[in-house]
C-alpha positions in Angstrom: 8.0 1.6 29.6 6.4 2.6 32.9 5.9 6.2 31.8 4.2 5.0 28.6 1.4 3.2 30.5 1.0 5.7 33.4 -0.6 8.1 31.0 -4.3 7.3 30.7 -6.7 8.9 28.4 -10.0 8.1 26.6 -9.7 8.6 22.9 -13.2 9.7 22.0 -13.6 8.4 18.5 -16.4 6.0 17.4 -15.9 2.8 15.6 -16.7 4.2 12.1 -14.8 1.3 10.6 -17.4 -1.1 11.8 -19.9 0.2 9.2 -17.8 -1.3 6.5 -18.3 -4.7 8.0 -22.1 -4.3 8.2 -22.4 -3.6 11.9 -23.4 0.0 12.0 -24.9 1.1 15.2 -22.4 -0.8 17.5 -21.4 0.9 20.7 -18.2 2.9 20.8 -15.1 1.5 22.5 -11.9 3.0 23.8 -8.8 2.7 21.6 -5.2 2.1 22.4 -2.8 4.2 20.4 0.5 2.7 19.1 3.7 2.9 21.1 4.9 5.5 18.6 2.3 7.8 20.2 1.9 6.1 23.5 -1.5 5.9 25.1 -3.5 3.0 26.6 -7.3 2.9 27.0 -8.4 4.1 30.3 -9.3 1.3 32.7 -13.0 0.5 32.4 -15.2 0.5 35.5 -14.5 -2.6 37.6 -18.2 -3.5 37.8 -18.0 -5.0 34.3 -15.8 -7.8 32.9 -13.0 -6.2 30.8 -12.0 -7.7 27.5 -8.9 -6.4 25.7 -8.7 -6.8 21.9 -5.2 -6.6 20.4 -5.0 -6.4 16.6 -1.8 -6.3 14.5 -2.6 -2.9 12.9 -5.4 -0.4 12.8 -6.1 0.3 9.2 -6.4 -3.2 7.7 -9.9 -4.0 6.4 -9.7 -7.6 7.5 -8.8 -6.7 11.1 -11.5 -4.0 11.1 -14.0 -6.7 10.2 -12.6 -8.9 13.1 -13.0 -5.9 15.4 -16.6 -5.5 14.2 -17.3 -9.1 15.2 -15.8 -8.6 18.6 -17.9 -5.5 19.1 -21.0 -7.4 18.0 -20.5 -10.1 20.5 -19.7 -7.6 23.3 -22.8 -5.6 22.6 -25.0 -8.8 22.5 -23.5 -10.1 25.8 -23.8 -7.0 27.8 -21.8 -6.4 31.0 -18.5 -6.4 29.1 -16.3 -3.4 28.5 -14.1 -3.6 25.4 -10.6 -2.0 25.3 -9.0 -2.0 21.9 -5.3 -2.0 21.1 -4.9 -1.3 17.3 -1.5 0.3 16.5 -0.7 2.3 13.4 2.3 0.1 12.7 2.4 -3.7 12.6 5.3 -4.4 14.9 6.2 -7.0 17.6 7.2 -4.1 19.9 3.8 -2.5 19.7 2.0 -5.8 20.6 4.3 -6.6 23.4 3.8 -3.2 24.9 0.0 -3.5 24.6 0.0 -6.9 26.3 2.1 -5.5 29.1 -0.2 -2.5 29.4 -3.3 -4.6 29.7 -1.6 -6.8 32.3 -0.9 -3.7 34.3 -4.6 -2.7 34.0 -5.6 -6.2 35.2 -8.1 -6.9 32.4 -10.0 -10.2 32.7 -9.3 -11.5 29.2 -7.3 -10.7 26.1 -8.2 -11.7 22.5 -5.2 -11.2 20.2 -4.3 -11.6 16.6 -0.5 -12.1 17.1 2.1 -10.8 14.6 4.6 -13.4 15.8 3.3 -16.6 17.4 6.6 -17.5 19.2 8.0 -14.1 20.1 4.7 -13.1 21.7 4.5 -16.3 23.7 6.4 -15.2 26.8 4.5 -12.0 27.4 1.2 -13.7 26.8 2.2 -16.4 29.1 2.9 -13.8 31.8 -0.7 -12.5 31.3 -2.0 -16.1 31.8 0.0 -16.5 35.0 -1.6 -13.2 36.2 -5.1 -14.8 35.8 -5.9 -13.2 32.4 -7.6 -15.5 29.9 -5.7 -15.2 26.6 -7.4 -16.3 23.4 -5.5 -16.0 20.1 -7.4 -16.0 16.8 -7.0 -15.6 13.0 -3.2 -16.1 13.3 -1.7 -18.9 15.4 -0.1 -18.5 18.8 2.4 -20.9 20.4 0.4 -23.1 22.8 2.1 -21.9 26.0 1.1 -18.3 25.2 -2.7 -18.8 25.0 -5.4 -20.9 26.5 -7.2 -21.4 23.2 -6.6 -20.7 19.5 -9.6 -20.0 17.3 -8.8 -20.7 13.6 -10.9 -20.4 10.5 -11.5 -23.1 7.9 -9.5 -26.2 8.7 -8.8 -28.8 6.0 -11.8 -31.0 6.9 -14.2 -28.1 6.9 -12.9 -26.8 3.6 -13.2 -30.3 2.0 -16.8 -30.6 3.2 -17.7 -27.2 1.9 -15.9 -27.8 -1.4 -17.9 -30.9 -2.2 -21.2 -29.2 -1.1 -20.5 -26.3 -3.4 -19.6 -28.5 -6.4 -22.7 -30.6 -5.9 -24.8 -27.4 -5.8 -23.2 -26.0 -8.9 -23.1 -29.2 -10.9 -26.4 -30.9 -10.1 -26.4 -33.2 -13.1 -22.9 -34.4 -12.2 -19.8 -34.6 -14.5 -16.1 -34.3 -14.7 -14.2 -32.1 -12.2 -10.5 -31.1 -12.0 -8.7 -30.1 -8.9 -6.1 -27.3 -8.9 -4.0 -28.1 -5.9 -0.9 -26.7 -4.2 2.6 -28.1 -4.1 2.9 -31.9 -3.7 5.3 -31.5 -0.8 3.3 -28.9 1.1 1.8 -30.4 4.2 -1.3 -28.1 4.2 -2.0 -28.8 0.5 -1.5 -32.5 1.0 -3.9 -32.6 4.0 -6.5 -30.6 2.1 -6.3 -32.9 -0.9 -6.6 -36.0 1.4 -9.6 -34.6 3.2 -11.3 -33.7 -0.1 -10.7 -37.2 -1.5 -12.2 -38.7 1.7 -15.2 -36.4 1.4 -15.6 -37.3 -2.3 -16.2 -40.9 -1.4 -19.6 -40.1 0.1 -22.6 -41.4 -1.9 -23.9 -37.8 -2.2 -21.1 -37.0 -4.6 -21.1 -40.1 -6.8 -22.2 -38.1 -9.8 -19.0 -36.0 -9.7 -16.0 -37.7 -11.3 -12.4 -36.6 -10.8 -10.9 -36.0 -14.2 -7.5 -34.6 -13.3 -5.5 -33.2 -10.4 -2.9 -30.4 -11.2 -0.2 -29.6 -8.5 1.7 -26.5 -7.8 -1.2 -24.2 -8.7 -0.7 -21.4 -6.2 -1.0 -18.1 -8.1 -3.1 -16.2 -10.6 -1.0 -17.0 -13.7 -0.6 -20.6 -12.5 -4.4 -20.9 -12.1 -5.0 -19.6 -15.5 -2.5 -21.9 -17.2 -3.7 -25.0 -15.3 -7.3 -24.3 -16.1 -6.5 -23.8 -19.8 -4.5 -27.1 -19.9 -7.2 -29.1 -18.1 -10.0 -27.6 -20.3 -8.0 -28.5 -23.5 -7.5 -32.1 -22.2 -11.0 -32.5 -21.0 -13.5 -30.7 -23.3 -16.5 -32.0 -21.4 -15.2 -30.7 -18.0 -18.0 -29.4 -15.8 -16.0 -28.0 -12.8 -12.8 -26.6 -11.5 -11.9 -26.7 -7.8 -9.1 -24.4 -6.8 -7.4 -24.6 -3.3 -5.6 -21.3 -3.6 -7.4 -17.9 -3.7 -5.2 -16.4 -6.4 -5.4 -19.7 -8.4 -9.2 -19.5 -8.1 -9.1 -16.0 -9.6 -6.9 -17.1 -12.4 -9.0 -20.1 -13.3 -12.1 -18.0 -13.3 -10.5 -15.5 -15.6 -9.6 -18.3 -18.0 -13.1 -19.6 -18.0 -14.5 -16.1 -18.7 -12.0 -15.6 -21.5 -13.1 -18.8 -23.2 -16.8 -17.9 -23.0 -17.4 -20.8 -20.6 -18.9 -18.8 -17.7 -22.1 -20.6 -16.6 -21.0 -23.8 -18.4 -18.0 -24.7 -16.3 -18.3 -24.3 -12.5 -15.3 -22.6 -10.8 -15.2 -22.7 -7.1 -12.8 -23.3 -4.1 -11.2 -21.2 -1.4 -11.2 -17.5 -2.4 -10.5 -13.9 -1.5 -13.4 -11.6 -2.3 -11.2 -8.7 -3.5 -9.7 -10.9 -6.2 -13.0 -12.1 -7.6 -14.8 -8.9 -8.4 -14.6 -9.7 -12.2 -15.4 -13.4 -11.7 -18.6 -12.5 -9.8 -19.9 -10.0 -12.3 -22.4 -11.0 -15.0 -22.2 -13.5 -16.4 -20.5 -14.9 -13.2 -17.6 -17.4 -13.7 -17.8 -18.2 -10.0 -21.3 -18.7 -8.4 -20.0 -19.3 -4.9 -16.7 -19.8 -3.0 -15.5 -20.4 0.6 -13.7 -17.9 2.8 -12.7 -17.4 6.4 -15.2 -14.9 7.7 -13.3 -12.2 9.7 -16.5 -11.0 11.5 -17.2 -14.5 12.7 -13.6 -15.0 13.8 -13.8 -11.8 16.0 -17.2 -12.7 17.3 -16.2 -16.2 18.2 -13.0 -15.1 19.9 -14.9 -12.6 22.1 -17.5 -15.2 23.1 -14.8 -17.7 24.0 -12.6 -15.2 25.9 -15.6 -14.0 28.0 -16.8 -17.5 28.6 -13.3 -18.5 29.9 -13.1 -15.4 32.0 -16.5 -16.1 33.6 -15.5 -19.7 34.3 -18.3 -20.9 32.0 -16.1 -23.0 29.7 -12.9 -25.0 29.7 -10.1 -24.7 27.1 -9.5 -28.4 26.9 -9.7 -30.9 24.1 -13.1 -32.4 23.8 -14.9 -29.5 25.5 -17.5 -27.4 23.8 -18.0 -23.6 24.3 -21.3 -21.8 23.7 -20.6 -18.9 21.3 -23.8 -17.0 20.7 -25.1 -17.0 17.1 -22.2 -19.4 16.2 -23.6 -22.1 18.4 -21.4 -24.6 20.2 -17.7 -24.5 19.2 -15.8 -27.7 19.8 -12.3 -27.6 21.2 -9.8 -29.9 19.5 -6.3 -31.2 20.3 -3.9 -28.6 21.4 -6.8 -26.4 22.6 -7.5 -25.4 19.0 -11.0 -24.6 17.8 -11.9 -24.2 14.2 -14.8 -22.4 12.6 -16.4 -23.8 9.4 -15.7 -22.0 6.2 -18.2 -19.3 5.2 -19.8 -19.3 1.7 -19.8 -16.2 -0.3 -22.3 -15.9 -3.2 -24.0 -13.3 -5.3 -26.3 -12.2 -2.4 -23.6 -11.4 0.1 -20.6 -10.7 -2.1 -20.8 -7.0 -1.8 -20.4 -7.3 2.0 -16.9 -8.8 1.6 -15.7 -7.5 -1.7 -13.8 -4.5 -0.2 -12.9 -6.2 3.1 -10.0 -8.4 2.0 
């Protein structure tokens, strides 16, 4: 391993992938090649704070968008040199090697999307003990291996956004059905509970729960559930799907029945699955996602703030994060961004990202 990281070179290729995430014009950064073709970014000048970004793999559009967000934040902050480790293959070995390499280079902070939250814990813990501020994002990291975890769209945030979208889509009120996940699934149960709690607010009194269908976690399941609910409730005004594939299936059902524009379909989605649903006439007016650009941007802001001693990664703290505002740190040193709403105006930005 020593020989792998004693070879330093600057790979002179610009971040052309950033244009796909809408951030053309960002400054170039040094890239780390995978261990299969070993090379690490050359150490940046010590005058600037050094932030290392470690992604699971180089050619995934979602992670390219995360990278775009990191680059946006670094460019806006100034005085920060960005080193990027984006291997060609998604392996634990590659990420462990990259973390060890950045420890050797004595970077100030690491922002990482881990491929294995537990297996990466020890090497990331070693980085922390060397004074490097480690922030994980997008995917979870065991608590001992990071100072803070930045996640996207928790149950409460999703529930709040779901009800806002339904109220916007169904202004006159009416019956709504929920297409939920499995009854025994903790995440699905938590999301349903938070949605019911949010529904009790006076702002949503015009929306009536007509039915809740469980186990709807795929395209075909979404289609079948929507078809059954529409048959049982002919006056239904809305469908709320928790699962991205189920949302796509429910939207397809509504389009097939000629009900686009008459029955609102919304929920948590994946843009690449909803191209047909968002076409004219749209079966889906808007839906919620985790914004990968915001995730990367927030992770960079937090990592730099920790490295500069401007923030604390402790429950109850808040961290200033540029255009994202103040991010609150919750229990377990986990911070969560609110969901991002995709509609007809911004759909094209995300349609080919994930």
